Each structure stands twice: as C-alpha cells, then as structure tokens.
C-alpha positions, 0 to 999 in steps of 0.5 A, spaced: 031 929 800 030 930 808 029 937 811 033 938 817 027 938 821 025 931 818 032 929 820 031 932 827 025 928 828 028 921 826 034 922 831 029 924 836 025 918 835 031 913 835 034 916 841 027 916 845 026 909 842 033 907 845 032 910 852 025 906 852 029 900 851 034 901 857 032 896 863 031 901 869 030 895 873 035 894 879 038 887 879 039 882 885 042 875 886 038 869 888 043 865 891 043 858 895 049 854 897 051 847 899 058 843 900 061 838 903 067 837 908 072 832 907 070 829 913 064 826 910 059 830 914 055 832 908 052 839 908 054 840 915 056 848 916 061 850 921 060 857 924 060 862 919 058 858 913 064 853 913 064 846 909 071 843 912 076 848 911 072 852 906 068 858 907 063 862 904 058 868 905 052 871 901 051 879 903 046 883 901 046 891 901 042 896 898 047 898 892 049 890 891 049 883 892 056 880 894 058 873 894 065 870 897 068 863 897 075 861 900 079 855 901 083 854 907 090 851 905 090 844 909 098 844 910 097 849 916 094 843 920 101 840 920 103 845 924 098 845 929 093 850 926 086 849 924 086 852 916 078 853 917 080 859 922 083 863 917 078 862 911 072 863 915 075 869 919 076 872 912 069 871 909 066 873 916 070 880 916 068 881 908 061 879 909 061 884 915 064 890 911 059 889 906 053 889 910 056 896 914 057 899 907 064 899 907 065 897 900 065 900 893 061 895 888 066 896 882 072 894 887 071 887 889 079 887 890 078 893 895 073 888 899 078 883 899 084 888 901 080 891 907 078 884 910 085 881 909 088 888 913 083 887 919 086 880 920 093 883 919 091 888 925 089 883 930 092 883 936 093 875 936 095 873 930 091 869 926 096 864 922 094 861 916 093 861 908 087 862 904 085 863 896 079 867 895 074 869 890 069 875 891 063 876 886 059 883 886 053 885 882 051 892 882 044 893 882 043 899 878 049 898 873 047 891 872 055 889 872 058 884 875 065 885 878 069 880 880 076 878 884 079 872 884 086 870 888 088 862 887 084 856 884 077 858 887 073 861 882 066 862 878 062 861 872 057 865 868 052 861 864 047 864 859 043 860 854 046 853 856 053 856 855 059 859 859 060 866 857 065 868 863 069 864 867 075 866 872 082 865 871 086 860 875 092 863 878 098 858 880 105 859 882 106 852 880 102 845 880 097 845 886 100 851 889 095 857 888 096 864 889 094 865 897 093 870 902 097 868 908 099 870 915 105 867 918 109 867 924 115 872 924 120 866 923 117 864 917 115 870 914 119 870 907 118 862 907 111 861 907 107 863 900 104 870 901 100 874 895 097 881 895 090 882 894 092 886 889 094 880 885 087 878 884 085 877 877 079 882 876 074 883 871 067 887 870 062 885 865 054 886 864 049 881 866 042 879 864 036 877 867 036 869 868 044 869 868 046 863 872 053 865 876 056 859 880 062 861 885 066 855 888 072 852 891 077 848 887 074 842 890 068 843 885 072 845 879 078 839 880 072 834 880 067 836 875 069 839 868 064 844 865 060 840 861 058 836 867 056 842 871 052 845 865 048 838 865 046 839 872 044 846 871 039 844 865 035 841 871 034 848 874 027 850 872 026 857 875 029 862 879 026 860 886 030 859 892 028 852 892 030 850 885 036 853 886 038 850 892 036 843 889 041 844 883 046 847 888 046 840 892 046 836 886 052 839 883 056 838 890 053 831 891 056 829 884 063 833 885 063 829 892 062 822 889 067 823 883 072 826 888 072 819 891 072 815 884 079 812 883 078 810 876 075 817 874 079 821 870 078 828 873 080 835 871 085 835 877 088 828 874 088 831 867 092 837 870 097 833 874 098 828 867 100 835 863 105 836 869 108 830 868 105 826 874 102 819 873 095 821 877 088 818 876 082 819 880 078 824 883 081 829 888 078 828 895 077 835 898 072 840 901 067 843 896 063 849 896 058 851 891 054 858 891 049 858 885 046 864 883 041 867 878 040 874 876 033 876 878 029 883 878 030 886 885 025 886 890 025 889 897 
C-alpha cells in the first residue's frame, strides 16, 4: 500500500511531467498567396492584394497572425459598380485594424464587424457586396479562430488529411451569404447579411499544420482530393516552397475552370439542385497557403 507521502510524490511527478510536455513556444503562420482574375491576367495584383474581384490580406501582430479573403459580388457590374472596390476596401480596412492592434484574437467576427462598420460610415457610400473569411492564429494559445460568411472558406490539413474545414453558407443555389451596402432605394431588396451571421469556429493547431484559405473560385473547381494531391508537393515550411505550391494549386484550379467537359464541384452542386450543368466555373481565384511554424521575430 502506498503511503500518503509516496502518493504525493507520484502526483507531483505526473504534474511536473505534464508541465514539461507543454509547448511554451509561440506559433506563427508562414503564408504565401497566388491567384488569377477571370480576365486572364495571371497572378496580377491590383492595389490591396486583389485578383479580379477577389481581395485578400495577410497581417502580423505581436499577438496573432491574421488572414482574410473576400469575393466581390460580380452582379454589381451590371449597375456600373466595380465589385472589386467593396471587397478590396473591406480587406484593406481589416488589415489596418489588425496592424493597429484593434482586435481580439479570439473574436474574428469582431474584425469583420469593425471593418464593415467603417465602410458603412464612409461619407461617400461604397456600394457593393462581398463574402468574407477571416482566420486568426493566436500565437500563445496555439488556437485558430475563424469566421466565414458565404462561400469562401478554409481547410486545415494534418498528416495528409483534412481535419477542419469551413461550412459554406448559401441562401439558395449560387447565392452566398454576403455583406452589402446598397443605395437607399434598394435597401431591403439587395441581400445583406450581418457579420454576426458568420460561421465561427475555434480549435487547436499543431506545428506543421497546413491552412488553405481561399475564395470559391478554388473550391468550386477543385475537390478536396485534388487539393490534397497538390499539398503533397509541399516539402518544407520555407516561403519559396509554400509559394510554389500555392501557385500550383491556383494554376490547376484556373485550368479546370475553363474545361467544358470536367465535372467540377460546382457542376455537381448544380446537378444536385436540378440543373443540367457540366464543366468548370470560370471565376476569380485567390489562394492563401499557410504552414504553422515556430514564431521568430
């Protein structure tokens, strides 16, 4: 029979052993981007990291790394509005808020809300609509906090398998949730969702986890198994390797988008909704590819 003293020693060893296994290192994201606009200007960025009507940002703060992608709704072009202005301004605003430290890592919806509110308060209304996805890595807690509104999204890959992914939000077929600013006469007619409607998740990540954040131009044209095949080419966590893999993924999605015989995820979804559709879906494509690594100043 153990004495009380012996039992206490065993408990102390167990506690100390558990503490010694705790990873006290700060984490960070090594991120590369690539994308294509529908106008075929491959890899050409507009001001503020925009590929066509898509926009994105990568921001670093002492407490967290933050990523964002947004997809401007192209239908506004029919009314003389450049869709990239809304998505690009939203992402640039969110990036500035992060760099200024005006955010809480565990609340990515707050970043989206603050960015959207700034757009609403502009003296000259910035008309348009956009989906949005925000991903935040808290350096110290090693937790990933996400907010996804619409059909952009993210995947987390570990050991060659998808361990986390965002949920797509659609009002109905090909009509995603979206942030909007409409002219007064169109309010109540144009779809407009609250940032609070974003799907939010929080979970732990590990060193070496791969995080892919992208607009629907990727996910509508490449199923998970194709993306995973491309990710196998990622050999290490240096920026050059990540950039090469991000470009490979974006290029394949871009090629498939214009293949009229390919049964894309978008075409399959259309068929599931009673439409006879085949082929890829020509669209702007934005890919942010990240690896969780040890933080270095």
